[in-house]
Residue, then its C-alpha position, 0 to 999 in steps of 0.5 A: r500500500t506504500k507503492p504509490a508513495r515510493r514511486m512518487i519519491q523515486f520520481y520527484n527526487m533522486n537526491n541522497s541528501i534527503e533520503q533519510q527524510i523520505q524513508d522516515a515519511a514512508t515509515h510514518l505513512s505505514n504506521l498511520l495506515i495500520a493505526q487508522n485502518f487505511d483511512p483514505v483521508a489519512v493517506d492523502q495527508i501523509l502523501s502531502q507530507i511526503r511531497n513537502a519532505v521531497l520537494p523544496k519549500p517555496t521561498l517568499e519570492e516564489s510564493v508571491a510569484h505563484q499567487r500572481v500566476e494564480d490571479a492571472l490564470a483566474a482572470q484568463r479563465a474568466v475571459a475564456l468563460l465570457r468569450t464562450e458565453a458571447r459565442l453561444h449567444k451569437i450562435s443563438v442569434d444565428r439560429c434565430d436568423a435562420t428561423l426567421r428566414r424560414l418563417g418569412d417564406t411561410e409568411r409570404r405564402l400566407a399572404q398569397r393565400e389571403e389574397e386568393k381567398g379574400e381574407s385580408k384585414e380590410e375584407l374581414r372587417s367589411k364582412f364582419s360589419s355587414s353580415g357577421y360572416f366568418s370563414t372556418s379558419f378565421r373562427q378557429r383563430n379568433m375568439s368570439g366577441q372580438s371587436i372590429a379593431e381586434i380582427e387579424s388576418p392570418t398573416e398578421n396573426f402569424r407574425r404576432t404569435v410566431i415571428a415576433p417572439v423569435e425576433e425578440e429573442a434574437e434582439e435579446r441574445s444580440k444584446l447579451a452577446q455584445q455585453a459579454s464581448e465588452l466584459a471580455k475585453q475589460k477582463e482581458l485588459e485586467f488579465v494582461a496587467l496581471r500576467r505582466k506582474a506575474t511574468a515579472s515575478v516569475a522572470m526574476i526567479m527564472k533568471d537566477t535558475e537559468v544562470a545556474f543551469n547555464k553554468q552547470f551546462l558549461l561545466v558538463l561540457e568541460i568534463e572529459n568527452g562531454l562535448e563529443s558525447a553531446d555531439l553524438v546525441y545530437k547526431v542520433c536524434n537528427d537521424i531519428e527525426k529524418n527517418n520518422h516521417r509520421k507523427p507518432l500517435q497512440p493506437v485507437p481501437k475500433e470501439y473507441d472514439r479518439c476524443s472520448p473519455e472511455y478512450l482516455e481510460w483505456l490509454r491509462e490502463e495500458a500505461r498502468k500495464m507498462l509501469a507494472g506496479g513500479i520499479d520495485d514491484g516484481a511484475y514484468s513489463e517491456f518498458k521496466d525491463l529496458i530502463l532497468t537494463i540501461a541503469k545496470k549497464y551504464n551505472g544509472e539510477a532508474a525510476l518510474a513516475p506515477l501515472k500522469g494526472y487526469k486533470r493535467t492530461v485533459e488540459k494538455v490535450q484540450e490546449k494543444y491537440n483539440g481534444d484528441f487523446s491519441h496525441i498524448l504520449d507521456l501517460g506512462r513515464g520513466m527516467v534514468v539518471f546518469d552521473t555524466i553526459e558520456q554515460l547518457s550518450s552510451a545509453f542512448s546509443y544502446i537504445k538506438t541499436r536495439h531500435d535498429e535491430q527491431v526495424s531490421v526484422p521483417g514486420g518489426n515495430p520501431l522502438l524509438v518513434r521520437a527523440k527530443d535532444r535538449l542537451s545540444q548547444a543548438f537547443d535554446a533552453s532559456r527560451l523553451t525550458g527555463g534553462y533545464r536540459d535533458v533527453l526525452l525519448n518516446l518508445c513504442f513496444s509490442s502492444g503499440h502503446i507509446v511511453e516517455l523515457q527521460l534521460h537525465v544528468k544528475s547534476f541537472l536534476d539535483l539543481k532542478n530539485r533544489r530550485g523546485h519544479t513549481v516555478y517552471e509550471d508557473a512559467r508554462n501556465i502563463h505561456m512564458f515559453n509560447e512564442a505566440f505570447t512572447k513575440r512582438s513587432y512594433n514600428w517605433s515612428f516619430d508619430s507613435l503614441e506615448e501610451e503605445v511606446e510605454e506599454l512596449l517598454d513595460e512588456i520589455r521590462s517585465g519579461a513578458i516578451t522574448s522576441l522583439d522586432l523593431d526593424y526600420s523604426e525611425g523613432l530609434h534614430n533619436p538617441e533619447n529613444q535609444t536610451r529609453l530602450a536600453e534602460a528597458l533592456n537593462a531591467r533585471e526581469c527582461r528576457i529579450q532573446d531575439l532582438s532585431l534593430r535593422s535600419c535603426f542607427c543602433g551601433d557602438e553607442f547603443i551597445a554601450k548603453c545596453l551593456p555594463p562598462d566593466d564587462k561583467d560576465l552575463w552569467s555572473e551572480e553579481n550581474d543585475h542586467g537584463h538580456i539584450g539578446r541571443k539573436i542580435r540583428l543590427g544591420s540594414k537590409l536596404h544597405e543604405g547606411t542606417g545599420g549603425r556604426i560598429s567598431q572593433a571595440g563595440v563588437t569586442h565589448m558585446v561578444r565578451y559579455l554575451n560570448s556563451t549565449l549568442r546564437v545569431l549575429d547579423f551585421e548585414g549592411c553595417l557599412d558607413l562609407e563616411w565612417y567605417e569603410n571596412c566594418g567587416d574587418s573590424i568585426a573579424n579583428a574583434f573575433l581574433q582578439l577574443a579568440n586569443e583571450y579565450e584560448d589563453d583561458g581554455n575557453f571557446l569563442l562563441p560556442q553556441l553561435q549558429v549564424l554570422n551575417l557579414k554581407s555588405t560590411g566591406l569585408t576584405p580578403n584579410g578579414m576573410e582569411i581571419l574568419q577562415r582560420l577561426k572557422n577551421v579551429r574546433g570549438h571557436l567558429g567551427r559550426v557557424k554558418i558565415l554569410t559573406d559576399a564571397k564564399l569561405r572555403t569549406g572542407a574537413p577541419r584541420r589542425i592549425e598552428q596557434t601562431y596565427l593567434g599571435s597578431s593580425t600581422v601574421i595573417e596579413n603576411 
């Protein structure tokens, strides 16, 4: 009866430092179960005690952030309810309109018959006053004793008794729909304000967590064979994605509808069979056998998670998959934790080998159906997971059911457990990892309203947006506006990671305003500045000289500060013939200077950079040669796609003597 508690303990925390606390809590649970005759309320209370023992207690900042997130989510739910109410009223209005169209046809037919039978209102009144004549149909529709003024024709009676109520209902529903829409707009403004506050609170905590995760990632890569192991995982994941052309889905029996609750219950039962009672239970399952084999073979720790919660499953399916439960692939989950990334890479290769063996057999089912490599340097963990990294695999077994296997590095998992999972959940709930909510484009012109500009700057300061596109903003030609933007980017909660400022005259002066003068490391604990971006575009697509004045000192300053995070650097069009004729050479010389510095310290130049755009920057053959040699040195610019007006030579990386790092004179000679 303590199996659920043990499974939860093993999944939520593998940290040995609190192992004794967990054992004491489990023992206490067993004693209370016996003493209280297995009272379910007592069981729930003890399970909550175990959660409190396993998971770290939130700090005051985390509690405040969590409460603000709850307030924002309550406002969001209110907006959704009001919009649903308005939508239902509009549906009713549409139905009334359709009904009125049909009734209009009936009314026209009645009017035509009246004309044929002579039962118009005037004719009926004339017959009533002269001879008291009534047609049979008229007597059936009108009570005796009516005055002449009360006499109605069949058409008028039909309009009063049938059409008029429908028109009244349509008008009433239309008013209700309009009221609900207006309330939804007001509530949405409240939600935006609450989300901004919640995002600012969560972003402050997330930044500290992100700093710790990024430091740990660099340490993991520096361990022996760390970088090579990460490369191997990246290569295998790419091979899997290339070969798997179809999106993996859970099997759907003929007797079930893929959107029905009965189908979800069937999936949950299949997942229970895969978990087979937990890691300590003697029951057999293919999934449990695989993770135990991997853990034993590569010195890892295996654990199985509790079945994914019903509420979270429904929320996820409704939000992402439009109610289709066949898309949910992580009802059954397990994990293996390794000490090093090299062990993780070896275990992943073992799984891939078993996959290839099964596929090679005629009619064999694939084992690996999807792989997410979140240990690669190309994976933007800051934007998508708050800095956390692991490898997620979806495995399909003989029954056809798909489960999720998580491969963790112990240092990452320990850090995650210490920092807590609640912050990540809060960030996910307010869509801090969703591009649809965090991307913003704005044209800051001289005529822009101050309210709009201030709202944009508030979003930047609060961390509500991560991608900012201000291309061709004439308002940024004004140094005062550049200063206002730089101050917003310097806010501690700022999370801008993709910053595009093409044709905005943003060069050395803007960089100096955004970055601290003492060249602190971005990931130092003393750094209180925000992020000015992992993708920075300061050029000009129109090549008209508005891309900003970039010097060697400015580039050196920016790269030294953002060396470990930059992914895209776009200087296209940074060419002012009156000031810097060879801006591209200045950038190349800055890279050469920094390569010298990092080589002495045993570090790499721009280890995560993917794209460097130097088109239309006046790059000369000397600058091209510098970039060519740096590109052929593993660890510096070896993976970078460099865009220039002329092509760089390509070929297998070769070992270069380090004399070229001495000075630019060697290159010129």
